C-alpha positions in Angstrom: 6.6 23.6 -1.1 10.3 23.0 -1.1 10.7 24.5 -4.6 8.7 27.6 -3.5 10.8 27.9 -0.4 14.0 27.7 -2.4 12.7 30.3 -4.7 12.0 32.7 -1.9 15.5 32.1 -0.4 17.1 32.8 -3.8 15.1 36.0 -4.2 16.1 37.1 -0.7 19.7 36.3 -1.2 19.7 38.2 -4.5 18.2 41.3 -2.9 20.8 41.1 -0.1 23.7 40.8 -2.5 22.2 43.6 -4.6 21.9 45.9 -1.6 25.5 45.2 -0.6 27.0 45.7 -4.1 25.0 48.9 -4.9 26.1 50.6 -1.6 29.7 49.3 -2.0 29.9 50.7 -5.5 28.5 54.1 -4.4 30.9 54.0 -1.4 34.1 53.6 -3.5 33.2 56.1 -6.2 34.5 59.5 -5.2 35.5 58.4 -1.8 37.0 61.2 0.4 40.3 59.3 1.0 41.1 56.0 -0.6 43.6 54.6 1.9 41.0 55.3 4.6 38.3 53.8 2.4 40.2 50.5 2.2 40.6 50.4 6.0 37.0 51.2 6.7 35.4 49.1 4.0 37.6 46.0 4.5 35.6 44.5 7.4 32.4 44.8 5.3 34.1 43.1 2.3 35.6 40.3 4.5 32.1 39.8 6.0 30.6 39.5 2.6 33.1 36.9 1.5 32.6 34.8 4.8 28.9 34.9 4.3 29.2 33.8 0.6 31.2 30.7 1.5 29.2 29.8 4.7 25.7 30.3 3.5 25.2 26.7 2.3 26.9 25.0 5.2 25.7 27.3 8.0 22.9 29.6 7.0 22.0 32.3 9.5 18.7 33.6 10.7 17.0 36.3 8.6 17.4 38.7 11.5 21.2 38.1 11.4 21.4 38.6 7.7 19.4 41.9 7.8 21.5 43.3 10.7 24.8 42.4 9.0 23.7 44.2 5.9 22.7 47.3 7.9 26.1 47.1 9.6 27.8 46.9 6.2 26.0 50.0 5.0 27.2 51.9 8.1 30.7 50.8 7.4 30.5 51.7 3.8 29.0 55.2 4.4 31.8 55.9 6.9 34.3 54.7 4.4 32.9 57.0 1.7 33.0 60.2 3.7 35.3 59.2 6.6 33.6 58.9 9.9 34.2 62.5 11.0 32.7 64.0 7.9 29.3 62.3 7.2 27.1 65.2 6.1 23.9 64.1 7.8 25.7 63.9 11.2 27.2 67.4 10.5 23.6 68.6 10.3 22.7 66.7 13.5 25.8 68.3 15.2 24.7 71.8 14.2 21.0 71.2 15.0 21.7 70.0 18.6 24.8 72.2 19.3 27.1 69.2 19.5 30.9 69.7 19.5 31.7 67.0 16.9 30.3 64.7 14.1 29.1 61.7 16.0 28.6 59.2 13.1 31.5 57.1 14.6 29.4 56.6 17.7 26.7 55.0 15.6 29.4 52.9 14.0 30.6 51.7 17.5 27.0 51.1 18.6 26.6 48.8 15.6 29.9 47.2 16.4 28.3 45.9 19.6 24.7 45.5 18.4 25.2 43.3 15.3 28.1 41.1 16.6 26.0 40.3 19.7 23.3 38.7 17.6 25.9 36.8 15.5 27.8 35.6 18.6 24.6 34.4 20.5 23.4 32.6 17.3 26.6 30.6 17.0 26.8 29.9 20.7 23.1 28.8 20.9 23.0 26.8 17.7 26.2 24.9 18.4 25.1 24.4 22.1 28.4 25.8 23.3 27.0 27.2 26.5 23.8 25.9 28.1 23.1 28.6 30.7 21.1 31.6 29.3 22.8 33.9 31.7 26.3 32.8 30.6 25.2 32.9 26.9 24.5 36.7 27.4 27.6 37.2 29.6 29.8 35.6 27.0 28.2 37.6 24.2 28.8 40.9 25.9 32.4 39.9 26.8 32.9 38.9 23.1 31.6 42.3 21.9 33.8 44.2 24.3 36.9 42.1 23.2 36.0 42.8 19.5 35.7 46.5 20.3 39.0 46.5 22.1 40.8 44.7 19.3 39.4 47.3 16.8 40.8 50.1 19.0 44.2 48.5 19.0 43.9 48.1 15.2 43.3 51.9 15.0 46.4 52.4 17.1 48.5 50.2 14.9 47.3 52.0 11.8 48.2 55.3 13.4 51.7 54.1 14.1 52.2 52.8 10.6 50.6 55.4 8.5 50.4 59.0 9.7 48.8 60.1 6.5 45.7 57.8 6.9 45.7 57.8 10.7 43.7 61.0 11.4 40.9 60.1 9.1 40.8 56.5 10.3 40.9 57.3 13.9 38.3 60.0 13.7 38.9 61.2 17.3 38.2 64.9 16.3 40.3 66.0 19.3 38.2 64.0 21.8 40.6 62.8 24.5 38.2 60.0 25.7 37.4 58.7 22.2 38.7 55.2 22.8 36.8 54.7 26.1 33.7 56.3 24.5 33.8 53.9 21.5 34.0 50.9 23.7 31.1 52.2 25.9 29.0 52.6 22.8 29.8 49.0 21.7 28.8 47.7 25.2 25.6 49.7 25.0 24.9 48.2 21.5 25.5 44.6 22.7 23.2 45.1 25.8 20.5 46.7 23.6 20.6 43.9 21.1 20.2 41.2 23.8 17.4 43.1 25.6 15.4 44.1 22.5 15.9 41.3 20.1 16.8 38.3 22.3 13.4 36.8 22.4 12.7 37.4 18.7 16.1 36.0 17.8 15.4 32.8 19.9 12.2 32.2 18.0 14.0 32.5 14.6 16.8 30.1 15.8 14.2 27.5 16.8 13.1 27.4 13.1 16.7 26.8 11.9 18.0 23.3 11.1 19.7 21.7 14.2 23.4 21.3 14.2 
């Protein structure tokens, strides 16, 4: 039984890595702007490295791994085209009469949705906070802090590199872009907790105790 389980885990890990590497390779080939590609793809690459080194010592739930991979794909698609020029969302913009390409809003929604699951998993499994209310409160605060840090990072990049700033910021002339980005991250975090909290708890219970 143990050998069969190990085989399943190995296959799953191989599929995860293949899914990441294939999209990463597609993303970098013919990217619209390589300085911007580095800035946008770097979080996904750093996340991959962290997962590779932590998988044996602290394996995550299946839900967590799936969501992280989806988030990486969103980051890599945005890196390939730049967030303001993803073709599918140009089509959505024209179809619904929107004033801008809103792929960046999907990115910021994921910036709240996925970190919320990662955060609550670490907090619960290490028994850092006992109250369910404060687990969720801390998770939302963490996601907002992460979103705020990313907005400051965008600001720093804009100050340091005018050439890459416009593509990286992706404001598209929207004066409330920063506030909107953080609101979407908040919405993502709340959605993750409300929709997946129970399912995530069930998966956590099956994980080895810390």
